[in-house]
N, C-alpha and C positions, 0 to 999 in steps of 0.2 A: 372537481373530484379527483382527477388524475394527478393534479399538482399536490393535493393533500396526501395521496398514496405515495407519491415520490418522496415527499418530505417526512413520511412517517418513520419513526425510529424506535428501537427497542432500548429500554433501560434495564440493564442486567442487575438483578438482585438475587444472588445465588443463596439457596438454602441447602443445608447439609442433609439432603434427602435424595436417595437413589432408588430408582424403580427399574425393574426388568422391562415392564411394558406400561407405557402411557397411552391411553385411548382418548382421542379428541373427537367428540361427536358434534357435528354441526347441525343446527336445528332452527326451524322457523315454525313454531307450534301454531301461532296465531297469524295465519297468512292474510286475515282480513283486517289486520291492524292498520289503522289510519287509511291513507289513500295511496299506499304503496302498490307496486306492480304485483299482482297475484299470479304466481306461477303454477298454482294447482287449485282449481276450483272444485275438484271432485271429492275432496276430503274435508271433513269438518275439523274444527279445532280439537275436539275430543278424540277423533280418530287419529289425528297426527300425534297427539299426546300419548295415546296408548301404544302406537307404533314405536315411538321413541323409547318407551319403557321396555318393549320387546327387544329393541336394539341393545339396551343395557343388559338385559337378562341373557341374551345370546353371548355376550362378551364374558360375563361371569361364568357361564357354563364351560367356556374354553380355557379361561385363564384363572388359576386358583390361588396364586401367591404373588406377592410383591407387585400388585396391580394398582394403577391409579387411573380412575375414570373421570374425564372432564366433559361436561356438556356446555356448549356455548349456544345461546339462543338470542336471535336479533329481533324478537317480537315481544310485545306486551302480553304477559299472562297473569292470571290471578294468583293471590298469595297461597291458596291451597295447592295449586299446581307446583309452585316454587318450593314450598315446604316439603311436599312429597318427593320432588326430584332430589332435593338435598339429602333425603334419606337413602336414595339409591346410588348416588354418585359421591365421589370424593371432593369434587369442586364444580360448582355451578357458576358460570360466567354470564351475567346479563349485560348485553351490549345494546339493548333497545334504546338507551339514551345517548349512545355514542353518535356524534355527528357524522363521522365517516361511515358508520354502518347504515345510518338512515339515508344518506346520500346514495349508497350502493343499492338500496332497495327500490330506487326509482327507475332502475334500468331493466329492460325486458329480458336481457340475457341473465338467466339465473346463476350463471357462473360468477358474475360480478359480486353479488352479496355473499355467495358461498366462499369464494377466495378471500374476500375482505374479512369475513368472520374468522377464518383461519389465521390470517395475518395479525389481527388484533389479539387473538388468543395466545399466540406464540409469546407475546410479551409476558404472560403469566407462566406458561408451560416451561419456558427456558430458565425459570428459577430452579428447576429440578434437573438432576442427572437422570439419564435413562439409557437403556440399551436399544429398545425399539419404540419409535413413535408411530402409532397407528392413527389414521384419520379416516373416519367413516361418516357417511351422511345419515342423519336420523331417518327412520322409517325403513332402513335396510338392516339386515342382521346376518350374523355368521351362521351358515347352515352346516349340515352334517359333513359336507365335502371340505370344509375349511380345516386345514391341518397346519398348526404352527411350525411343524418340522420342515415345511416347505419354504419357510422364510429364509432368504439368503442374507448373510451378513455383509456389511459394507456395500450394500446395494439399496436402490429404491425398488420396492416390490409392488408391481402393478399387475392387473389382469390385462393382457394384451389381446386385442381383437384383430387377428391377422387379416380377415376379410375387409376390414375398414382402415387398416393401418393406424389404429388408434388404441388408446388405453382407457380403462374405466377409472373414473374418479369417485365412484361410490365408496370404494375402499382402497387404500394403499398404505404402504408402510415404509418408513425409513429407518435404517439401522445406524444409530449413533453417528449420524452425519454432523458435519460442522454446522452449528446453529445459525451462523451468519449466512451460510449458503442457503439453508432452508428458507430463512426469512426473506432473503433477496429473491429467491426463486418465486415465492408467492407474490411478491410485489410485481415481478415481471409477468406472471400469469394474469393478474388483474388487468394490467395495461394491455396485454395481448388480447384478452377476452373483450375488453372494452372496445378495441378497434377491430374486432372480429378477425384477428390474426391467429392462424393455427399455431399451437405451441406444443 
């Protein structure tokens, strides 16, 4: 798995489309899919699906123009769910058949499939120009305290937990960073998480 991550490359196919904000929502709707490691047994597939829709709705309430929403899901879901998701987002990426994604779901640390989903998705997202790239985990949402005016340009925007000397990966944002840097960063994150190294 780690060798495949190390060898993974992006093929750049630029489109003439520019967005102020691209949101990438990582998702695993069907956590009972096959014999993969189940990181959350307390929620049903239907609950996770509805929570994902709430995530999408919360984004649309905060961002009104030049917005591009992407959902990447690494699990098998039915056609009705897929069709409905496609009505709510600009791009739905199904990576449930990707070998690298399937390998990542065998690991007990949920950060491995999460970061792998992002790395694979960047291959598509980097076709577009953007000012801000937001990454949020499905099931979480932007609440009333979220204010886009607080986003800092030319920075990575995280929520920092001072007591734990750590940052939250539920949501974070990069401002027009170098694409290769972002891509290589997530490759490193996957490797660090895999070996339980703090990053």
